[in-house]
C-alpha positions, 0 to 999 in steps of 0.5 A: 460754370455758367450762371444757369449752372449755378442756379441748377446746382444751388451751391453758390447760394448758401445764404439764400433760401431755396425758395427765394432762388426758385422765384428769381432764377428763371430765364426771363428774370435773370436780366434782373441780375448783375454780374460784375467781373472783378480782377481783384476783390477785398470782400471782407476788409482785413482778409486777403484779396481774391483774384478773378471773381464775379460779384453777383447782384440781385435787388440791390444786394450781394447774392454771391461772390464766385471764383472765375468769370460766370457767364450768362447771356440773360444777366447784365454783365459789367466787365471790370476784370482790370480793376480792384474792388472793395466795399463802399467807403464810410466817413464817420464825421461829415457836415454835408450843409456847407463848406468854405468853397460853396459857402460864405461866412454869413450863410447862417443869417442869409440862407433859407433852410431850403438853400441849405438842403439843396446845398447839402444834396450837391455835397451828398452827391460829391461825397458819393461820387468820391466813393463814400457810400455811407456817412455820419453827419454829426452836427448841422441844421435839421435839413439834414433830415430832409436830405436823408429822406430824399436819398432813402426815397431815391429822389436825389443821389447820395450816400446812406446817412446817419444824422445828429442834427443839431449838437447838444451844446452849452450856452456860450460854448462850441456849437452855440452862435457867436459874433452877432448882436444880441437880437440876432443871436437869439434868433439863431440859437439852437433848440439843443443848447442847454444848461444844467442836468434837466435842460440837457435832458430836454435837449436830448429829447428834442434832438431825438424828436427832430429825427436824430440817429445819434446824439452829438455833444460838444464836450469841449470848445472848438476851433471854429466857434468865434469865441475866446473860450478855449478848447477845454471842457464846457459841458460839465460831468453831471450834464454829460452823464444826463445826456448819456443816460437820456440818450440811452433811454431813447435808443441812441448812442452819443458821440462827443466833439472833444479836444482837451484831455480833461474833456475827452476823459470826462466824456468817456467816464460819462459813458459816451461811446466815441470821441471826434478829434481827440486832439490832446489825448495822451497815453492815460487817455488811450487807456481809458478808451480801451477800458471803456471800448470807445472809438476815436474818430481823429479827423486829421484832415480837418486839423491840417485844413484849419492849420493851413487856413490860420497860417494864411495872412489873408485868412477869413478866420476870426482871431479867436479861431486863428489862435485855436487852429494854431494850437490844435492843427499841429498836434493832430497827426501825432495824436492819431499816431499815439492812438494807433500805437496804443491800441485805440480802435479808430474809425475813419472820419474827416470833418468834411464841411471843414475840408472840401467835400469829395477830398474825404479820401485824403484822410487815408494818407494821414492814417497810414502816416500814423502807422496804419497799414493800408489794409488797416486804413481801409478797415477803419473806413469799412468794417470798423466805421460800419460798426461805429455808425450801427450799419454793420449788418448791411454795409462794410463788407461785400458779404451775401445779403448786405447792400451792393455798395462797392467801389473800384480803382484802376490800381492796388490800394494795398500798395498805394493808398492814394488810389482811393483818392481817385475812385473810378467805379461807384455802386450803391444799392446795386445802382451804378453811379460812376463807371470808367 
């Protein structure tokens, strides 16, 4: 069947209106269509791959996927019939502003906002080239909103970004600044640090005003904050409830950094829709996840990374963080297994910025070690993550009408998930960013 015949019969384009087809299907316009010849395709993760398919793309979106290799001398043809295609990957937990390789411990007091934005832009490109066409950035300076705008305008390459900006955190807790003299601490303090119900309501409204797509809260202590406050609950129950109520009133979901069992459960009871890390959850916690319909983003890669840092005799981590890293890191893999075995919904997320940007796909290894099949791990990074970050209407599958965000590898990721650590082809919105 030729591309022209598809237009004549009209059967392939059940999603598009006939009027729209007629406007774009003439001989001179077909050069605006891209045909990708794909040897194997997972169009909807969770369903069986299809062989020898043509992916038809127009105006940055999927128009159809047809059996066989459609021919047309007017359209752009990308012949990758020896490759395995699937939807662009989604990382639900990143921090694009920096990482240990490109940053330094004193970056917070040394760099201007412009430095942070440019550094984040470099990491966004690296992330895209690794096959992640969408991310949720859950905590960092407001430069992330400038990067989001620049990517949306096509000024710089990068994934779709859902961003939280500065996290809602308790004074002296994880997310606040530590380790400097008092006048510097006051200069660096975020405007979303809060104490008490009224102040936490204010902080949520401030985050939304700044541009937050999602509200990030630090319900418990964290590893990398230079304080010996531990990893237990820090925002109190009434504060968490006020945060959720205020965010809901302003059309935002809330996700919570939470390690300690008590803090995780307090966040879930308050109505927070997802938990980042979840390190010390147990079966009782898993039941609460299911009862609330909440999502876990386990970030095992982050746990492995901080554990490795803490074990280095020349570590850059301060003693407070070393202690917490040695407590949290070793439990993360077992936590992910417990969550999976107890039916908790898991969305893919890495905490990249702790781990190195571009190494995001290493998380797939840990998800499969937790018991997931290769297909289930791919679902966690596509359909599940797309729904989690609120973009399932436009990404996550290769269905007609969605953005043409797709990647390809030389091997079969369903038999060897590590194939996704070496993505060979990347397209986002119909634009090819990487090709063999």
